[in-house]
PDB file with one MODEL, atoms N, CA, C and O in Angstrom:
MODEL        1
ATOM      1  N   MET A   1     132.047 221.938 144.863  1.00  0.00           N
ATOM      2  CA  MET A   1     131.139 222.080 145.973  1.00  0.00           C
ATOM      3  C   MET A   1     130.906 220.738 146.665  1.00  0.00           C
ATOM      4  O   MET A   1     130.831 220.656 147.891  1.00  0.00           O
ATOM      5  N   LEU A   2     130.794 219.686 145.846  1.00  0.00           N
ATOM      6  CA  LEU A   2     130.615 218.366 146.451  1.00  0.00           C
ATOM      7  C   LEU A   2     131.799 217.999 147.339  1.00  0.00           C
ATOM      8  O   LEU A   2     131.634 217.406 148.405  1.00  0.00           O
ATOM      9  N   GLY A   3     132.982 218.359 146.885  1.00  0.00           N
ATOM     10  CA  GLY A   3     134.181 218.077 147.661  1.00  0.00           C
ATOM     11  C   GLY A   3     134.190 218.804 148.998  1.00  0.00           C
ATOM     12  O   GLY A   3     134.594 218.241 150.015  1.00  0.00           O
ATOM     13  N   TRP A   4     133.744 220.055 148.992  1.00  0.00           N
ATOM     14  CA  TRP A   4     133.685 220.820 150.230  1.00  0.00           C
ATOM     15  C   TRP A   4     132.689 220.206 151.210  1.00  0.00           C
ATOM     16  O   TRP A   4     132.953 220.132 152.410  1.00  0.00           O
ATOM     17  N   ILE A   5     131.560 219.772 150.700  1.00  0.00           N
ATOM     18  CA  ILE A   5     130.566 219.166 151.591  1.00  0.00           C
ATOM     19  C   ILE A   5     131.119 217.886 152.205  1.00  0.00           C
ATOM     20  O   ILE A   5     130.940 217.637 153.397  1.00  0.00           O
ATOM     21  N   GLU A   6     131.792 217.076 151.392  1.00  0.00           N
ATOM     22  CA  GLU A   6     132.394 215.852 151.931  1.00  0.00           C
ATOM     23  C   GLU A   6     133.486 216.176 152.951  1.00  0.00           C
ATOM     24  O   GLU A   6     133.620 215.498 153.969  1.00  0.00           O
ATOM     25  N   TYR A   7     134.254 217.209 152.667  1.00  0.00           N
ATOM     26  CA  TYR A   7     135.293 217.627 153.605  1.00  0.00           C
ATOM     27  C   TYR A   7     134.681 218.076 154.928  1.00  0.00           C
ATOM     28  O   TYR A   7     135.155 217.693 155.998  1.00  0.00           O
ATOM     29  N   LEU A   8     133.619 218.895 154.851  1.00  0.00           N
ATOM     30  CA  LEU A   8     132.983 219.387 156.072  1.00  0.00           C
ATOM     31  C   LEU A   8     132.332 218.264 156.873  1.00  0.00           C
ATOM     32  O   LEU A   8     132.261 218.332 158.100  1.00  0.00           O
ATOM     33  N   ARG A   9     131.861 217.238 156.180  1.00  0.00           N
ATOM     34  CA  ARG A   9     131.275 216.094 156.899  1.00  0.00           C
ATOM     35  C   ARG A   9     132.324 215.384 157.757  1.00  0.00           C
ATOM     36  O   ARG A   9     132.005 214.829 158.809  1.00  0.00           O
ATOM     37  N   SER A  10     133.553 215.407 157.305  1.00  0.00           N
ATOM     38  CA  SER A  10     134.611 214.719 158.056  1.00  0.00           C
ATOM     39  C   SER A  10     135.214 215.592 159.162  1.00  0.00           C
ATOM     40  O   SER A  10     136.021 215.116 159.960  1.00  0.00           O
ATOM     41  N   GLN A  11     134.824 216.859 159.204  1.00  0.00           N
ATOM     42  CA  GLN A  11     135.362 217.777 160.200  1.00  0.00           C
ATOM     43  C   GLN A  11     134.413 217.924 161.379  1.00  0.00           C
ATOM     44  O   GLN A  11     133.264 217.484 161.340  1.00  0.00           O
ATOM     45  N   ASP A  12     134.930 218.559 162.430  1.00  0.00           N
ATOM     46  CA  ASP A  12     134.133 218.800 163.635  1.00  0.00           C
ATOM     47  C   ASP A  12     133.360 220.113 163.474  1.00  0.00           C
ATOM     48  O   ASP A  12     133.685 221.125 164.094  1.00  0.00           O
ATOM     49  N   VAL A  13     132.320 220.065 162.617  1.00  0.00           N
ATOM     50  CA  VAL A  13     131.461 221.231 162.390  1.00  0.00           C
ATOM     51  C   VAL A  13     130.016 220.795 162.587  1.00  0.00           C
ATOM     52  O   VAL A  13     129.713 219.603 162.645  1.00  0.00           O
ATOM     53  N   ASP A  14     129.141 221.769 162.687  1.00  0.00           N
ATOM     54  CA  ASP A  14     127.715 221.496 162.865  1.00  0.00           C
ATOM     55  C   ASP A  14     127.192 220.735 161.647  1.00  0.00           C
ATOM     56  O   ASP A  14     127.108 221.292 160.552  1.00  0.00           O
ATOM     57  N   GLN A  15     126.844 219.469 161.837  1.00  0.00           N
ATOM     58  CA  GLN A  15     126.415 218.623 160.725  1.00  0.00           C
ATOM     59  C   GLN A  15     125.059 219.030 160.167  1.00  0.00           C
ATOM     60  O   GLN A  15     124.755 218.733 159.012  1.00  0.00           O
ATOM     61  N   SER A  16     124.232 219.709 160.975  1.00  0.00           N
ATOM     62  CA  SER A  16     122.954 220.179 160.437  1.00  0.00           C
ATOM     63  C   SER A  16     123.190 221.259 159.383  1.00  0.00           C
ATOM     64  O   SER A  16     122.441 221.351 158.411  1.00  0.00           O
ATOM     65  N   ALA A  17     124.222 222.070 159.570  1.00  0.00           N
ATOM     66  CA  ALA A  17     124.564 223.086 158.566  1.00  0.00           C
ATOM     67  C   ALA A  17     125.069 222.420 157.293  1.00  0.00           C
ATOM     68  O   ALA A  17     124.768 222.872 156.188  1.00  0.00           O
ATOM     69  N   VAL A  18     125.824 221.362 157.448  1.00  0.00           N
ATOM     70  CA  VAL A  18     126.342 220.631 156.288  1.00  0.00           C
ATOM     71  C   VAL A  18     125.178 220.003 155.512  1.00  0.00           C
ATOM     72  O   VAL A  18     125.177 220.011 154.281  1.00  0.00           O
ATOM     73  N   GLU A  19     124.209 219.471 156.215  1.00  0.00           N
ATOM     74  CA  GLU A  19     123.047 218.874 155.543  1.00  0.00           C
ATOM     75  C   GLU A  19     122.238 219.927 154.799  1.00  0.00           C
ATOM     76  O   GLU A  19     121.726 219.661 153.711  1.00  0.00           O
ATOM     77  N   GLU A  20     122.117 221.133 155.380  1.00  0.00           N
ATOM     78  CA  GLU A  20     121.426 222.229 154.685  1.00  0.00           C
ATOM     79  C   GLU A  20     122.182 222.622 153.424  1.00  0.00           C
ATOM     80  O   GLU A  20     121.574 222.909 152.393  1.00  0.00           O
ATOM     81  N   MET A  21     123.502 222.636 153.508  1.00  0.00           N
ATOM     82  CA  MET A  21     124.318 222.925 152.324  1.00  0.00           C
ATOM     83  C   MET A  21     124.111 221.860 151.261  1.00  0.00           C
ATOM     84  O   MET A  21     124.064 222.166 150.070  1.00  0.00           O
ATOM     85  N   ASN A  22     123.987 220.611 151.689  1.00  0.00           N
ATOM     86  CA  ASN A  22     123.761 219.513 150.756  1.00  0.00           C
ATOM     87  C   ASN A  22     122.394 219.662 150.069  1.00  0.00           C
ATOM     88  O   ASN A  22     122.269 219.404 148.872  1.00  0.00           O
ATOM     89  N   LYS A  23     121.374 220.078 150.828  1.00  0.00           N
ATOM     90  CA  LYS A  23     120.053 220.326 150.244  1.00  0.00           C
ATOM     91  C   LYS A  23     120.123 221.442 149.208  1.00  0.00           C
ATOM     92  O   LYS A  23     119.537 221.339 148.130  1.00  0.00           O
ATOM     93  N   ASP A  24     120.850 222.515 149.546  1.00  0.00           N
ATOM     94  CA  ASP A  24     121.010 223.631 148.606  1.00  0.00           C
ATOM     95  C   ASP A  24     121.708 223.166 147.332  1.00  0.00           C
ATOM     96  O   ASP A  24     121.318 223.547 146.228  1.00  0.00           O
ATOM     97  N   LEU A  25     122.725 222.354 147.490  1.00  0.00           N
ATOM     98  CA  LEU A  25     123.461 221.851 146.333  1.00  0.00           C
ATOM     99  C   LEU A  25     122.569 220.969 145.461  1.00  0.00           C
ATOM    100  O   LEU A  25     122.625 221.057 144.235  1.00  0.00           O
ATOM    101  N   THR A  26     121.753 220.127 146.075  1.00  0.00           N
ATOM    102  CA  THR A  26     120.827 219.285 145.326  1.00  0.00           C
ATOM    103  C   THR A  26     119.843 220.150 144.546  1.00  0.00           C
ATOM    104  O   THR A  26     119.534 219.864 143.389  1.00  0.00           O
ATOM    105  N   HIS A  27     119.354 221.205 145.185  1.00  0.00           N
ATOM    106  CA  HIS A  27     118.429 222.128 144.521  1.00  0.00           C
ATOM    107  C   HIS A  27     119.115 222.811 143.328  1.00  0.00           C
ATOM    108  O   HIS A  27     118.516 222.935 142.259  1.00  0.00           O
ATOM    109  N   LEU A  28     120.345 223.246 143.504  1.00  0.00           N
ATOM    110  CA  LEU A  28     121.086 223.877 142.414  1.00  0.00           C
ATOM    111  C   LEU A  28     121.317 222.913 141.253  1.00  0.00           C
ATOM    112  O   LEU A  28     121.271 223.314 140.090  1.00  0.00           O
ATOM    113  N   MET A  29     121.563 221.659 141.564  1.00  0.00           N
ATOM    114  CA  MET A  29     121.773 220.665 140.512  1.00  0.00           C
ATOM    115  C   MET A  29     120.500 220.465 139.692  1.00  0.00           C
ATOM    116  O   MET A  29     120.573 220.277 138.478  1.00  0.00           O
ATOM    117  N   LYS A  30     119.340 220.504 140.336  1.00  0.00           N
ATOM    118  CA  LYS A  30     118.064 220.402 139.616  1.00  0.00           C
ATOM    119  C   LYS A  30     117.886 221.595 138.678  1.00  0.00           C
ATOM    120  O   LYS A  30     117.453 221.442 137.535  1.00  0.00           O
ATOM    121  N   ILE A  31     118.223 222.775 139.174  1.00  0.00           N
ATOM    122  CA  ILE A  31     118.091 223.986 138.362  1.00  0.00           C
ATOM    123  C   ILE A  31     119.012 223.917 137.150  1.00  0.00           C
ATOM    124  O   ILE A  31     118.600 224.235 136.034  1.00  0.00           O
ATOM    125  N   VAL A  32     120.237 223.509 137.363  1.00  0.00           N
ATOM    126  CA  VAL A  32     121.195 223.383 136.256  1.00  0.00           C
ATOM    127  C   VAL A  32     120.684 222.381 135.230  1.00  0.00           C
ATOM    128  O   VAL A  32     120.792 222.614 134.026  1.00  0.00           O
ATOM    129  N   ASP A  33     120.136 221.282 135.694  1.00  0.00           N
ATOM    130  CA  ASP A  33     119.603 220.270 134.780  1.00  0.00           C
ATOM    131  C   ASP A  33     118.466 220.842 133.942  1.00  0.00           C
ATOM    132  O   ASP A  33     118.398 220.597 132.738  1.00  0.00           O
ATOM    133  N   ARG A  34     117.581 221.597 134.566  1.00  0.00           N
ATOM    134  CA  ARG A  34     116.453 222.192 133.835  1.00  0.00           C
ATOM    135  C   ARG A  34     116.943 223.210 132.814  1.00  0.00           C
ATOM    136  O   ARG A  34     116.460 223.224 131.682  1.00  0.00           O
ATOM    137  N   PHE A  35     117.889 224.058 133.191  1.00  0.00           N
ATOM    138  CA  PHE A  35     118.405 225.053 132.260  1.00  0.00           C
ATOM    139  C   PHE A  35     119.164 224.397 131.113  1.00  0.00           C
ATOM    140  O   PHE A  35     119.159 224.917 129.997  1.00  0.00           O
ATOM    141  N   SER A  36     119.807 223.279 131.363  1.00  0.00           N
ATOM    142  CA  SER A  36     120.555 222.618 130.292  1.00  0.00           C
ATOM    143  C   SER A  36     119.616 222.019 129.245  1.00  0.00           C
ATOM    144  O   SER A  36     120.046 221.732 128.128  1.00  0.00           O
ATOM    145  N   LYS A  37     118.355 221.830 129.586  1.00  0.00           N
ATOM    146  CA  LYS A  37     117.387 221.264 128.643  1.00  0.00           C
ATOM    147  C   LYS A  37     116.751 222.319 127.750  1.00  0.00           C
ATOM    148  O   LYS A  37     116.079 221.974 126.778  1.00  0.00           O
ATOM    149  N   ILE A  38     116.950 223.598 128.058  1.00  0.00           N
ATOM    150  CA  ILE A  38     116.341 224.667 127.260  1.00  0.00           C
ATOM    151  C   ILE A  38     116.922 224.629 125.851  1.00  0.00           C
ATOM    152  O   ILE A  38     118.139 224.622 125.667  1.00  0.00           O
ATOM    153  N   GLY A  39     116.045 224.605 124.874  1.00  0.00           N
ATOM    154  CA  GLY A  39     116.467 224.603 123.480  1.00  0.00           C
ATOM    155  C   GLY A  39     116.718 223.232 122.899  1.00  0.00           C
ATOM    156  O   GLY A  39     116.937 223.107 121.695  1.00  0.00           O
ATOM    157  N   SER A  40     116.691 222.206 123.720  1.00  0.00           N
ATOM    158  CA  SER A  40     116.913 220.864 123.190  1.00  0.00           C
ATOM    159  C   SER A  40     115.592 220.282 122.695  1.00  0.00           C
ATOM    160  O   SER A  40     114.515 220.726 123.093  1.00  0.00           O
ATOM    161  N   GLU A  41     115.693 219.304 121.841  1.00  0.00           N
ATOM    162  CA  GLU A  41     114.490 218.680 121.304  1.00  0.00           C
ATOM    163  C   GLU A  41     113.855 217.765 122.338  1.00  0.00           C
ATOM    164  O   GLU A  41     114.540 217.082 123.099  1.00  0.00           O
ATOM    165  N   THR A  42     112.536 217.770 122.345  1.00  0.00           N
ATOM    166  CA  THR A  42     111.797 216.919 123.263  1.00  0.00           C
ATOM    167  C   THR A  42     111.545 215.577 122.587  1.00  0.00           C
ATOM    168  O   THR A  42     110.936 215.533 121.519  1.00  0.00           O
ATOM    169  N   PRO A  43     112.001 214.488 123.186  1.00  0.00           N
ATOM    170  CA  PRO A  43     111.726 213.184 122.577  1.00  0.00           C
ATOM    171  C   PRO A  43     110.248 212.832 122.729  1.00  0.00           C
ATOM    172  O   PRO A  43     109.707 212.853 123.835  1.00  0.00           O
ATOM    173  N   LEU A  44     109.610 212.513 121.628  1.00  0.00           N
ATOM    174  CA  LEU A  44     108.206 212.143 121.658  1.00  0.00           C
ATOM    175  C   LEU A  44     108.081 210.636 121.813  1.00  0.00           C
ATOM    176  O   LEU A  44     108.779 209.884 121.133  1.00  0.00           O
ATOM    177  N   PRO A  45     107.208 210.189 122.694  1.00  0.00           N
ATOM    178  CA  PRO A  45     107.031 208.743 122.862  1.00  0.00           C
ATOM    179  C   PRO A  45     106.344 208.160 121.631  1.00  0.00           C
ATOM    180  O   PRO A  45     105.494 208.801 121.013  1.00  0.00           O
ATOM    181  N   ARG A  46     106.725 206.949 121.296  1.00  0.00           N
ATOM    182  CA  ARG A  46     106.094 206.270 120.168  1.00  0.00           C
ATOM    183  C   ARG A  46     104.725 205.775 120.594  1.00  0.00           C
ATOM    184  O   ARG A  46     104.552 205.292 121.713  1.00  0.00           O
ATOM    185  N   PRO A  47     103.752 205.894 119.701  1.00  0.00           N
ATOM    186  CA  PRO A  47     102.435 205.344 120.042  1.00  0.00           C
ATOM    187  C   PRO A  47     102.521 203.834 120.171  1.00  0.00           C
ATOM    188  O   PRO A  47     103.235 203.179 119.413  1.00  0.00           O
ATOM    189  N   THR A  48     101.803 203.290 121.118  1.00  0.00           N
ATOM    190  CA  THR A  48     101.868 201.848 121.329  1.00  0.00           C
ATOM    191  C   THR A  48     101.185 201.093 120.202  1.00  0.00           C
ATOM    192  O   THR A  48     101.699 200.082 119.724  1.00  0.00           O
ATOM    193  N   SER A  49     100.028 201.583 119.776  1.00  0.00           N
ATOM    194  CA  SER A  49      99.346 200.935 118.676  1.00  0.00           C
ATOM    195  C   SER A  49      98.350 201.908 118.063  1.00  0.00           C
ATOM    196  O   SER A  49      97.325 202.225 118.667  1.00  0.00           O
ATOM    197  N   THR A  50      98.654 202.377 116.868  1.00  0.00           N
ATOM    198  CA  THR A  50      97.723 203.281 116.194  1.00  0.00           C
ATOM    199  C   THR A  50      96.589 202.498 115.549  1.00  0.00           C
ATOM    200  O   THR A  50      95.523 203.048 115.273  1.00  0.00           O
ATOM    201  N   LYS A  51      96.825 201.214 115.312  1.00  0.00           N
ATOM    202  CA  LYS A  51      95.807 200.388 114.666  1.00  0.00           C
ATOM    203  C   LYS A  51      94.576 200.242 115.573  1.00  0.00           C
ATOM    204  O   LYS A  51      93.442 200.341 115.106  1.00  0.00           O
ATOM    205  N   SER A  52      94.806 200.008 116.857  1.00  0.00           N
ATOM    206  CA  SER A  52      93.666 199.857 117.758  1.00  0.00           C
ATOM    207  C   SER A  52      92.906 201.167 117.894  1.00  0.00           C
ATOM    208  O   SER A  52      91.685 201.149 118.047  1.00  0.00           O
ATOM    209  N   TRP A  53      93.593 202.305 117.843  1.00  0.00           N
ATOM    210  CA  TRP A  53      92.934 203.599 117.905  1.00  0.00           C
ATOM    211  C   TRP A  53      92.087 203.815 116.648  1.00  0.00           C
ATOM    212  O   TRP A  53      90.967 204.319 116.732  1.00  0.00           O
ATOM    213  N   ALA A  54      92.616 203.440 115.500  1.00  0.00           N
ATOM    214  CA  ALA A  54      91.869 203.593 114.249  1.00  0.00           C
ATOM    215  C   ALA A  54      90.645 202.695 114.244  1.00  0.00           C
ATOM    216  O   ALA A  54      89.581 203.106 113.780  1.00  0.00           O
ATOM    217  N   ASN A  55      90.774 201.483 114.748  1.00  0.00           N
ATOM    218  CA  ASN A  55      89.630 200.577 114.802  1.00  0.00           C
ATOM    219  C   ASN A  55      88.524 201.134 115.692  1.00  0.00           C
ATOM    220  O   ASN A  55      87.344 201.038 115.354  1.00  0.00           O
ATOM    221  N   ARG A  56      88.897 201.708 116.816  1.00  0.00           N
ATOM    222  CA  ARG A  56      87.899 202.265 117.719  1.00  0.00           C
ATOM    223  C   ARG A  56      87.170 203.436 117.082  1.00  0.00           C
ATOM    224  O   ARG A  56      85.952 203.560 117.216  1.00  0.00           O
ATOM    225  N   SER A  57      87.903 204.290 116.394  1.00  0.00           N
ATOM    226  CA  SER A  57      87.252 205.461 115.793  1.00  0.00           C
ATOM    227  C   SER A  57      86.367 205.046 114.633  1.00  0.00           C
ATOM    228  O   SER A  57      85.342 205.686 114.395  1.00  0.00           O
ATOM    229  N   CYS A  58      86.730 203.981 113.889  1.00  0.00           N
ATOM    230  CA  CYS A  58      85.883 203.498 112.797  1.00  0.00           C
ATOM    231  C   CYS A  58      84.614 202.860 113.359  1.00  0.00           C
ATOM    232  O   CYS A  58      83.520 203.044 112.826  1.00  0.00           O
ATOM    233  N   ILE A  59      84.780 202.117 114.433  1.00  0.00           N
ATOM    234  CA  ILE A  59      83.606 201.466 115.042  1.00  0.00           C
ATOM    235  C   ILE A  59      82.644 202.511 115.579  1.00  0.00           C
ATOM    236  O   ILE A  59      81.434 202.407 115.376  1.00  0.00           O
ATOM    237  N   SER A  60      83.183 203.534 116.275  1.00  0.00           N
ATOM    238  CA  SER A  60      82.293 204.543 116.844  1.00  0.00           C
ATOM    239  C   SER A  60      81.652 205.379 115.745  1.00  0.00           C
ATOM    240  O   SER A  60      80.507 205.804 115.895  1.00  0.00           O
ATOM    241  N   ALA A  61      82.364 205.629 114.640  1.00  0.00           N
ATOM    242  CA  ALA A  61      81.797 206.392 113.533  1.00  0.00           C
ATOM    243  C   ALA A  61      80.698 205.597 112.843  1.00  0.00           C
ATOM    244  O   ALA A  61      79.652 206.152 112.508  1.00  0.00           O
ATOM    245  N   SER A  62      80.923 204.298 112.624  1.00  0.00           N
ATOM    246  CA  SER A  62      79.909 203.487 111.960  1.00  0.00           C
ATOM    247  C   SER A  62      78.705 203.255 112.871  1.00  0.00           C
ATOM    248  O   SER A  62      77.580 203.131 112.387  1.00  0.00           O
ATOM    249  N   ALA A  63      78.926 203.198 114.166  1.00  0.00           N
ATOM    250  CA  ALA A  63      77.816 203.016 115.118  1.00  0.00           C
ATOM    251  C   ALA A  63      76.944 204.258 115.163  1.00  0.00           C
ATOM    252  O   ALA A  63      75.723 204.162 115.284  1.00  0.00           O
ATOM    253  N   SER A  64      77.576 205.433 115.064  1.00  0.00           N
ATOM    254  CA  SER A  64      76.781 206.664 115.099  1.00  0.00           C
ATOM    255  C   SER A  64      76.005 206.862 113.798  1.00  0.00           C
ATOM    256  O   SER A  64      74.938 207.475 113.807  1.00  0.00           O
ATOM    257  N   ARG A  65      76.524 206.353 112.682  1.00  0.00           N
ATOM    258  CA  ARG A  65      75.812 206.451 111.405  1.00  0.00           C
ATOM    259  C   ARG A  65      74.603 205.518 111.388  1.00  0.00           C
ATOM    260  O   ARG A  65      73.590 205.834 110.764  1.00  0.00           O
ATOM    261  N   ALA A  66      74.697 204.370 112.067  1.00  0.00           N
ATOM    262  CA  ALA A  66      73.643 203.375 112.057  1.00  0.00           C
ATOM    263  C   ALA A  66      72.427 203.866 112.826  1.00  0.00           C
ATOM    264  O   ALA A  66      71.314 203.413 112.558  1.00  0.00           O
ATOM    265  N   THR A  67      72.600 204.760 113.754  1.00  0.00           N
ATOM    266  CA  THR A  67      71.455 205.238 114.556  1.00  0.00           C
ATOM    267  C   THR A  67      70.795 206.449 113.968  1.00  0.00           C
ATOM    268  O   THR A  67      69.825 206.958 114.531  1.00  0.00           O
TER     269      THR A  67
ENDMDL
END
């Protein structure tokens, strides 16, 4: 399909139609990409620092006990 669009760009045809075809092709490529991800594992981001999170929760827990 990409080859046809490039071919039509070099020909004496309505270029607005070629651009619409290019938009359709881009949309189809997004759909294919999304479908190819079905069933694959999702990479989970690594936490930046669990130590700082633990310190905050300990501080807030000890502060609430003090009152």
